[in-house]
C-alpha positions, 0 to 999 in steps of 0.5 A: 432654818432656825440657829442658835449659838450659844457662848458657853466656853467650858463644859465639865460632866462629872460624877452622874453615874446614871447618865446615858446621854447628853443629848438625847437626839441630834440637833441637826446643826441648829444648836452651835457651840461655836466658842466652846474651848474645854470639854472634861467628861468624869466618872459617866459610868452609863455615857455612851457616846459624847457630841452627835454629829452636827454638834461635833462637826462645828466645834471649831475652838475646841482645845481640849478635850478630856475623857475618862473613867466612863465604862461603857463609852463606845464612841466620842462621836454618836452617827445619829439619825440626820447625817447621810453623807458616806464619809464625814469631816470633823475638823478641830483646828485649835484642839492642843489637847486630848486625853482618855484614859480608863475607857474599856469599851471605846471602840472609835471616835465615831461608828461609821467612816470619818477623817479626823483632822487636828493639825495642832494636836500636839499633847496626846495621852491614851491610857487603859483603852483597849478596844481602841485602835488609835492609828490606821496604817492606809487610807484603803479602807476607811471603814476601820475604826481608828481616830487618827492617821499617824501622818497628820498627828505624829508631826506635831507629837514628835515636834521639837517645839512641843518638849515636855 
């Protein structure tokens, strides 16, 4: 299979009121953003999601994710047609900061069963995201639409090494 790895490190998408999709369809692993470190998405009022699943599964160097004032955004990652697994693993080993603000329709990180690992996350900000369930209380129901398992994230967020 043919793969294209980009050297893109920062993406800033701002004030595009008619933008509905960053990608029309999932590239299915052909396109990889291996070096992507920072993503800002702001004031894109019709945007429904940020990444297709194949791209989100390969963001190993992502350090910073900020999404705000996107009124129609329902999820950060959309399933697309290419993923057939019953549960998907998203691993962001370098993500330290995630900020979500003014996203009134955001319901989940990913609409299907998934596990999200962000072992280095210590700066989390969520404001005016009234439909979002941030933490799942138990792992018994993986279909619950929440963002994090509390044990993994709270340990980092409450660590004295990361005082503000």
